[in-house]
C-alpha positions as protocol buffer text, in pm:
chain_id: "A"
residue {
  index: 1
  type: UNK
  ca { x: -9615 y: -9019 z: -6119 }
}
residue {
  index: 2
  type: UNK
  ca { x: -9277 y: -9014 z: -6288 }
}
residue {
  index: 3
  type: UNK
  ca { x: -9278 y: -8845 z: -6628 }
}
residue {
  index: 4
  type: UNK
  ca { x: -9046 y: -8971 z: -6900 }
}
residue {
  index: 5
  type: UNK
  ca { x: -8995 y: -8792 z: -7227 }
}
residue {
  index: 6
  type: UNK
  ca { x: -8801 y: -8984 z: -7480 }
}
residue {
  index: 7
  type: UNK
  ca { x: -8555 y: -8792 z: -7692 }
}
residue {
  index: 8
  type: UNK
  ca { x: -8653 y: -8790 z: -8060 }
}
residue {
  index: 9
  type: UNK
  ca { x: -8431 y: -8935 z: -8332 }
}
residue {
  index: 10
  type: UNK
  ca { x: -8299 y: -8598 z: -8454 }
}
residue {
  index: 11
  type: UNK
  ca { x: -8212 y: -8480 z: -8103 }
}
residue {
  index: 12
  type: UNK
  ca { x: -8062 y: -8819 z: -8018 }
}
residue {
  index: 13
  type: UNK
  ca { x: -7834 y: -8798 z: -8321 }
}
residue {
  index: 14
  type: UNK
  ca { x: -7732 y: -8444 z: -8230 }
}
residue {
  index: 15
  type: UNK
  ca { x: -7664 y: -8542 z: -7867 }
}
residue {
  index: 16
  type: UNK
  ca { x: -7456 y: -8843 z: -7971 }
}
residue {
  index: 17
  type: UNK
  ca { x: -7249 y: -8621 z: -8202 }
}
residue {
  index: 18
  type: UNK
  ca { x: -7199 y: -8369 z: -7921 }
}
residue {
  index: 19
  type: UNK
  ca { x: -7088 y: -8642 z: -7681 }
}
residue {
  index: 20
  type: UNK
  ca { x: -6849 y: -8783 z: -7941 }
}
residue {
  index: 21
  type: UNK
  ca { x: -6688 y: -8438 z: -7972 }
}
residue {
  index: 22
  type: UNK
  ca { x: -6655 y: -8419 z: -7593 }
}
residue {
  index: 23
  type: UNK
  ca { x: -6499 y: -8765 z: -7591 }
}
residue {
  index: 24
  type: UNK
  ca { x: -6248 y: -8642 z: -7851 }
}
residue {
  index: 25
  type: UNK
  ca { x: -6171 y: -8338 z: -7636 }
}
residue {
  index: 26
  type: UNK
  ca { x: -6102 y: -8564 z: -7337 }
}
residue {
  index: 27
  type: UNK
  ca { x: -5872 y: -8785 z: -7543 }
}
residue {
  index: 28
  type: UNK
  ca { x: -5689 y: -8469 z: -7646 }
}
residue {
  index: 29
  type: UNK
  ca { x: -5647 y: -8375 z: -7280 }
}
residue {
  index: 30
  type: UNK
  ca { x: -5500 y: -8718 z: -7213 }
}
residue {
  index: 31
  type: UNK
  ca { x: -5255 y: -8672 z: -7501 }
}
residue {
  index: 32
  type: UNK
  ca { x: -5153 y: -8333 z: -7363 }
}
residue {
  index: 33
  type: UNK
  ca { x: -5088 y: -8486 z: -7022 }
}
residue {
  index: 34
  type: UNK
  ca { x: -4887 y: -8769 z: -7180 }
}
residue {
  index: 35
  type: UNK
  ca { x: -4651 y: -8518 z: -7344 }
}
residue {
  index: 36
  type: UNK
  ca { x: -4293 y: -8508 z: -7214 }
}
residue {
  index: 37
  type: UNK
  ca { x: -4349 y: -8166 z: -7060 }
}
residue {
  index: 38
  type: UNK
  ca { x: -4725 y: -8103 z: -7037 }
}
residue {
  index: 39
  type: UNK
  ca { x: -4835 y: -7741 z: -7062 }
}
residue {
  index: 40
  type: UNK
  ca { x: -5057 y: -7708 z: -6753 }
}
residue {
  index: 41
  type: UNK
  ca { x: -5236 y: -7401 z: -6888 }
}
residue {
  index: 42
  type: UNK
  ca { x: -5323 y: -7580 z: -7212 }
}
residue {
  index: 43
  type: UNK
  ca { x: -5443 y: -7886 z: -7018 }
}
residue {
  index: 44
  type: UNK
  ca { x: -5672 y: -7684 z: -6791 }
}
residue {
  index: 45
  type: UNK
  ca { x: -5799 y: -7481 z: -7087 }
}
residue {
  index: 46
  type: UNK
  ca { x: -5900 y: -7799 z: -7268 }
}
residue {
  index: 47
  type: UNK
  ca { x: -6052 y: -7942 z: -6950 }
}
residue {
  index: 48
  type: UNK
  ca { x: -6262 y: -7627 z: -6910 }
}
residue {
  index: 49
  type: UNK
  ca { x: -6378 y: -7652 z: -7271 }
}
residue {
  index: 50
  type: UNK
  ca { x: -6481 y: -8015 z: -7224 }
}
residue {
  index: 51
  type: UNK
  ca { x: -6658 y: -7932 z: -6897 }
}
residue {
  index: 52
  type: UNK
  ca { x: -6853 y: -7649 z: -7061 }
}
residue {
  index: 53
  type: UNK
  ca { x: -6949 y: -7875 z: -7351 }
}
residue {
  index: 54
  type: UNK
  ca { x: -7069 y: -8141 z: -7107 }
}
residue {
  index: 55
  type: UNK
  ca { x: -7265 y: -7881 z: -6909 }
}
residue {
  index: 56
  type: UNK
  ca { x: -7435 y: -7764 z: -7229 }
}
residue {
  index: 57
  type: UNK
  ca { x: -7530 y: -8122 z: -7315 }
}
residue {
  index: 58
  type: UNK
  ca { x: -7667 y: -8174 z: -6963 }
}
residue {
  index: 59
  type: UNK
  ca { x: -7867 y: -7851 z: -6985 }
}
residue {
  index: 60
  type: UNK
  ca { x: -8023 y: -7972 z: -7309 }
}
residue {
  index: 61
  type: UNK
  ca { x: -8131 y: -8294 z: -7140 }
}
residue {
  index: 62
  type: UNK
  ca { x: -8260 y: -8100 z: -6836 }
}
residue {
  index: 63
  type: UNK
  ca { x: -8473 y: -7888 z: -7070 }
}
residue {
  index: 64
  type: UNK
  ca { x: -8617 y: -8212 z: -7208 }
}
residue {
  index: 65
  type: UNK
  ca { x: -8713 y: -8321 z: -6854 }
}
residue {
  index: 66
  type: UNK
  ca { x: -8869 y: -7984 z: -6770 }
}
residue {
  index: 67
  type: UNK
  ca { x: -9066 y: -7982 z: -7095 }
}
residue {
  index: 68
  type: UNK
  ca { x: -9203 y: -8329 z: -7019 }
}
residue {
  index: 69
  type: UNK
  ca { x: -9312 y: -8225 z: -6669 }
}
residue {
  index: 70
  type: UNK
  ca { x: -9481 y: -7910 z: -6798 }
}
residue {
  index: 71
  type: UNK
  ca { x: -9666 y: -8099 z: -7072 }
}
residue {
  index: 72
  type: UNK
  ca { x: -9778 y: -8361 z: -6820 }
}
residue {
  index: 73
  type: UNK
  ca { x: -9909 y: -8087 z: -6590 }
}
residue {
  index: 74
  type: UNK
  ca { x: -9675 y: -8192 z: -6310 }
}
residue {
  index: 75
  type: UNK
  ca { x: -9539 y: -7845 z: -6241 }
}
residue {
  index: 76
  type: UNK
  ca { x: -9786 y: -7617 z: -6066 }
}
residue {
  index: 77
  type: UNK
  ca { x: -9546 y: -7335 z: -5991 }
}
residue {
  index: 78
  type: UNK
  ca { x: -9191 y: -7216 z: -6031 }
}
residue {
  index: 79
  type: UNK
  ca { x: -9074 y: -7391 z: -5713 }
}
residue {
  index: 80
  type: UNK
  ca { x: -9146 y: -7725 z: -5883 }
}
residue {
  index: 81
  type: UNK
  ca { x: -8922 y: -7623 z: -6173 }
}
residue {
  index: 82
  type: UNK
  ca { x: -8661 y: -7497 z: -5929 }
}
residue {
  index: 83
  type: UNK
  ca { x: -8659 y: -7835 z: -5755 }
}
residue {
  index: 84
  type: UNK
  ca { x: -8604 y: -8010 z: -6089 }
}
residue {
  index: 85
  type: UNK
  ca { x: -8322 y: -7776 z: -6181 }
}
residue {
  index: 86
  type: UNK
  ca { x: -8160 y: -7811 z: -5835 }
}
residue {
  index: 87
  type: UNK
  ca { x: -8176 y: -8188 z: -5861 }
}
residue {
  index: 88
  type: UNK
  ca { x: -7967 y: -8200 z: -6180 }
}
residue {
  index: 89
  type: UNK
  ca { x: -7774 y: -7873 z: -6196 }
}
């Protein structure tokens, strides 16, 4: 049985805001690259920040999945949780 937990309205709004900030960061990286003489260190620094922000958003969604599986009684032991984490991490 596949368990689906739907994100609530408050969390959905928060996630959309987070993704909009990440989108802005990525546009900023594009602007840096478009500069006449791009500063490679600045570009990679901004890329790392965007990657970390995306990872944090993904971890939030992974927690949602794990919570749904636990509430549905689909995880009998830690190896089940490990498999879920390995699948998406």
